C-alpha positions in Angstrom: 29.7 -200.6 6.5 29.1 -199.7 9.9 26.6 -197.6 9.0 24.7 -200.2 7.4 25.2 -202.6 10.2 23.7 -200.1 12.5 20.6 -199.5 10.4 20.3 -203.4 10.2 20.9 -204.0 13.7 19.3 -200.9 15.4 22.5 -199.4 16.8 22.8 -195.7 17.5 26.4 -195.3 15.8 28.8 -192.4 16.3 31.8 -192.7 14.1 34.6 -190.2 14.8 38.3 -189.7 14.6 38.2 -186.8 17.5 39.9 -188.2 20.5 38.7 -185.0 22.4 35.3 -186.9 22.7 36.6 -189.5 25.1 35.4 -187.9 28.0 33.5 -189.8 30.9 30.3 -187.9 30.0 30.4 -189.0 26.2 31.6 -192.4 26.9 29.0 -193.4 29.4 26.3 -193.2 26.7 27.7 -196.2 24.8 28.0 -200.0 25.3 30.9 -200.5 22.9 33.8 -198.9 21.8 35.0 -200.1 18.3 38.7 -199.4 17.2 38.5 -199.6 13.5 42.1 -199.3 12.0 43.5 -196.8 14.0 47.3 -196.7 14.2 50.0 -195.3 16.8 49.1 -192.9 19.6 45.5 -191.9 19.3 44.6 -191.2 22.9 46.5 -188.9 25.6 47.0 -189.8 29.2 43.4 -188.5 30.3 41.8 -190.2 27.5 43.2 -193.5 28.3 42.3 -193.4 31.8 38.6 -192.6 30.6 38.6 -195.5 28.5 39.8 -197.9 31.2 37.0 -196.4 33.5 34.5 -197.0 30.6 35.5 -200.7 30.5 35.5 -201.1 34.1 32.0 -200.5 34.3 31.5 -203.5 32.4 31.3 -202.2 28.6 32.5 -203.8 25.4 35.6 -203.3 23.0 35.9 -204.3 19.6 39.4 -204.2 17.7 39.2 -204.6 13.9 42.7 -205.4 12.0 45.0 -202.4 12.6 43.6 -201.8 16.3 46.9 -203.7 17.5 49.3 -201.3 15.5 48.1 -198.9 18.1 49.2 -197.6 21.5 52.4 -199.6 22.0 53.4 -197.7 25.1 49.9 -198.5 27.0 50.2 -202.0 28.8 46.6 -201.7 29.6 45.6 -201.5 26.0 47.8 -204.4 25.2 45.8 -206.4 27.9 42.7 -205.4 26.7 43.3 -206.3 23.1 45.6 -209.4 23.7 48.5 -208.5 21.4 50.6 -206.0 19.4 51.0 -205.9 15.7 54.4 -207.0 14.7 54.4 -207.2 10.7 52.6 -208.1 7.6 53.3 -209.5 4.1 51.6 -208.0 0.9 47.8 -208.7 0.9 47.0 -212.0 -0.6 44.6 -215.0 0.0 45.2 -217.1 2.9 43.3 -219.8 4.9 41.7 -219.1 8.3 41.2 -222.3 10.3 38.0 -222.1 12.8 38.8 -223.4 16.3 35.4 -222.7 17.4 32.3 -221.5 15.6 30.0 -221.6 18.5 30.9 -218.2 19.8 28.1 -215.4 18.4 30.8 -213.7 16.5 31.3 -216.7 14.5 27.8 -217.4 13.4 28.4 -216.7 9.9 31.1 -219.3 9.7 29.0 -222.1 11.4 29.7 -225.4 10.0 33.0 -224.5 8.3 36.2 -225.6 9.0 38.2 -223.0 7.3 37.6 -220.1 5.1 39.9 -218.8 2.3 39.8 -215.0 1.6 41.8 -212.1 0.6 43.2 -209.6 3.2 46.4 -208.2 4.9 47.6 -211.0 7.4 49.2 -209.5 10.4 51.6 -211.3 12.7 52.2 -210.3 16.5 54.8 -209.6 19.0 53.7 -212.2 21.3 51.5 -215.2 20.6 48.1 -214.2 22.7 47.0 -217.7 23.0 47.8 -218.0 26.5 45.9 -215.0 27.4 42.9 -215.1 25.2 40.1 -217.6 23.9 41.2 -218.2 20.2 38.4 -218.7 17.6 40.5 -218.9 14.5 44.2 -218.9 13.6 45.9 -218.5 10.2 47.2 -221.5 8.2 50.5 -220.0 7.5 51.5 -222.7 4.7 48.5 -221.4 2.9 50.5 -217.9 2.0 52.9 -217.3 -0.9 56.3 -218.9 -0.6 58.2 -215.6 0.1 55.9 -215.0 3.1 56.5 -218.4 4.3 60.1 -218.1 4.3 59.9 -214.6 6.5 60.9 -215.7 10.0 60.0 -212.0 11.1 56.4 -212.9 10.0 56.2 -216.5 10.7 54.6 -217.4 14.3 53.8 -221.1 13.8 50.9 -221.2 16.0 49.0 -218.1 14.4 45.9 -216.7 16.3 44.1 -214.3 14.1 40.5 -213.8 16.0 39.9 -214.1 19.6 37.9 -212.7 22.6 38.2 -212.2 26.2 35.9 -211.9 29.1 37.5 -210.4 32.3 35.0 -209.8 35.1 32.0 -208.2 33.4 33.8 -206.7 30.5 34.1 -208.0 27.1 36.8 -207.5 24.4 37.1 -208.9 21.2 39.7 -209.0 18.1 39.5 -209.8 14.4 42.3 -209.8 12.1 40.1 -209.1 9.2 39.5 -205.8 7.7 42.2 -204.1 6.0 41.0 -204.3 2.4 38.1 -203.2 0.4 37.0 -206.6 -0.4 36.9 -207.5 3.5 34.4 -204.6 4.1 32.3 -205.9 1.2 32.5 -209.6 2.0 28.8 -210.6 3.5 30.5 -213.1 6.0 33.2 -210.8 7.4 30.4 -207.9 7.5 28.1 -210.3 9.6 31.1 -211.4 11.7 32.0 -207.8 12.8 28.2 -207.1 13.4 27.9 -210.3 15.7 31.0 -209.3 17.5 29.8 -205.8 18.3 26.5 -207.3 19.5 28.4 -209.7 21.6 30.5 -207.3 23.1 27.3 -205.0 24.0 25.9 -208.3 25.5 23.1 -208.3 23.4 23.7 -212.0 22.0 
């Protein structure tokens, strides 16, 4: 999906699982870092400093799905992303309610009040709403009965897509993106493409 988006949107894309590349010299060649489903600790102390420095220069960050199941002991990262993962039920269909479709990342959903799709639905250790600009929330009543009874998962108010602008840096998070279906869904593909371009200040 990311390769296809790069061709379509004329990005220069580097995809890697090698954290040793997180050096100042390497990072400075990019506009945006995308964390696409990383989990647990992925950067050492120096690499964390390098990402902090990169973002301080006004760059962009996009977190997709499991980007919040990552770096729990790094407080700066929690501020950058807005939340940390708590738990999820089995993957299933659910309804996402849109709160703001004027943001560039929400272009494929323009004119829609909600969207029902199949994915794995995260809940978070803390509700990020007070710290971020929420674009969409999950309708908890649209999931199966077992999930609705799960007090460890339920949040009540359940943001699922949001963004932040802090100084001249931009960060974005979408809860979409666990299942194969998500990465083959034209609307979600465009949503992620628009989010990356927004983080890069291209739209």
